[in-house]
C-alpha positions in Angstrom: 155.8 -123.9 -62.4 154.3 -121.8 -59.6 155.3 -118.0 -59.7 155.5 -117.6 -55.8 158.8 -119.6 -54.8 160.1 -119.9 -51.5 162.8 -117.3 -50.5 166.9 -118.5 -49.8 165.9 -119.5 -46.1 162.5 -121.3 -47.2 164.5 -123.2 -49.7 167.5 -123.9 -47.4 165.0 -125.6 -44.9 162.9 -127.4 -47.7 166.3 -128.9 -48.7 167.2 -130.1 -45.0 163.8 -131.9 -44.8 161.4 -128.9 -43.1 157.5 -128.4 -44.3 157.1 -125.1 -46.6 153.8 -123.1 -46.0 150.8 -124.5 -47.8 150.6 -121.4 -50.5 154.4 -122.9 -51.5 152.9 -126.3 -52.1 152.1 -125.5 -55.9 155.5 -124.9 -56.4 156.7 -128.6 -54.3 154.8 -130.4 -57.0 156.2 -128.3 -59.7 159.8 -129.1 -58.0 158.9 -132.6 -57.6 157.8 -133.8 -60.9 159.3 -131.3 -63.2 161.8 -132.0 -66.2 165.1 -131.5 -63.8 163.4 -133.3 -60.5 166.2 -135.7 -60.3 168.6 -132.9 -60.6 166.9 -130.7 -57.8 166.8 -133.7 -55.4 170.6 -134.2 -56.3 171.0 -130.6 -54.9 169.3 -130.8 -52.0 170.8 -133.8 -51.2 174.2 -131.9 -51.4 173.0 -129.3 -49.0 172.0 -132.0 -46.5 175.5 -133.6 -46.5 177.3 -130.2 -46.7 177.7 -129.7 -42.8 178.8 -133.1 -42.3 181.4 -132.3 -45.3 182.6 -129.5 -44.1 183.1 -130.4 -40.5 185.3 -133.6 -41.7 187.6 -130.8 -44.0 187.7 -128.3 -41.0 187.5 -130.2 -38.0 189.2 -133.5 -38.3 192.9 -133.3 -37.2 194.8 -135.4 -39.9 197.1 -134.4 -42.9 194.2 -132.6 -45.4 194.4 -135.0 -48.1 192.7 -137.9 -45.7 190.0 -134.7 -44.8 189.5 -134.4 -48.6 189.4 -138.0 -49.5 187.0 -139.1 -46.7 184.7 -136.0 -47.9 184.5 -137.1 -51.5 184.2 -140.6 -49.7 181.4 -139.5 -47.7 179.8 -137.4 -50.5 179.5 -140.5 -52.8 177.9 -142.3 -50.7 175.5 -140.2 -49.3 174.4 -139.5 -52.7 174.2 -143.0 -54.0 172.4 -143.3 -50.8 170.5 -140.5 -51.8 169.5 -142.2 -55.3 168.4 -145.2 -53.7 165.7 -143.3 -52.3 165.4 -141.0 -54.4 161.1 -141.8 -55.4 160.3 -141.9 -51.8 161.7 -139.0 -50.9 160.2 -137.0 -53.4 156.5 -138.6 -52.4 157.3 -138.1 -48.8 157.8 -134.2 -50.3 154.6 -133.9 -52.0 152.5 -135.3 -49.9 154.1 -133.3 -46.7 152.7 -130.2 -49.2 149.2 -131.4 -48.9 149.1 -133.9 -52.3 148.0 -137.3 -51.9 150.8 -140.5 -51.9 151.5 -141.0 -55.3 150.4 -137.6 -57.1 154.6 -136.9 -58.0 155.0 -140.7 -59.6 151.5 -139.8 -61.3 152.6 -136.8 -62.8 155.9 -137.7 -63.9 154.6 -141.0 -65.6 152.0 -138.8 -67.4 154.8 -136.2 -68.2 156.9 -139.0 -69.5 154.1 -140.9 -71.4 153.4 -137.7 -72.9 157.5 -137.3 -74.1 157.8 -140.7 -75.4 154.4 -140.0 -77.6 155.4 -136.7 -78.7 159.2 -138.4 -79.4 157.3 -141.0 -81.7 155.0 -139.1 -83.6 155.4 -138.8 -87.6 155.1 -135.3 -87.3 158.6 -135.0 -85.0 160.2 -138.1 -87.0 159.5 -137.3 -90.5 158.5 -133.8 -90.5 155.3 -132.4 -91.5 156.4 -132.0 -95.1 156.4 -136.0 -95.8 152.9 -136.5 -95.8 151.9 -134.4 -98.7 
């Protein structure tokens, strides 16, 4: 992962869909292709939904139980929608950072293939001592 990271304000802007400076492009690629890319995507989705959830909990003039259940349902639906378009959103982020379309998907596939090969390796499965 890139040693340069966005500051908190930049990260919130990025989570809301904004672009980052070009010097942070390696970080964006690592963010969209790293081992935890799905969890990172979901965290950004929660940040996007947070203002609406707060409004629902604070402004709507109904009993709190209704507001809380509406907020929970909205969060669930928002996350489901976000998951449905996760790969497209990730590709758009990587493209916005200056990478050719498909770069993030290709890198994730390469890492997945490499991990699968490593897991099926006889050294991993049987241990190095079994080839004596």
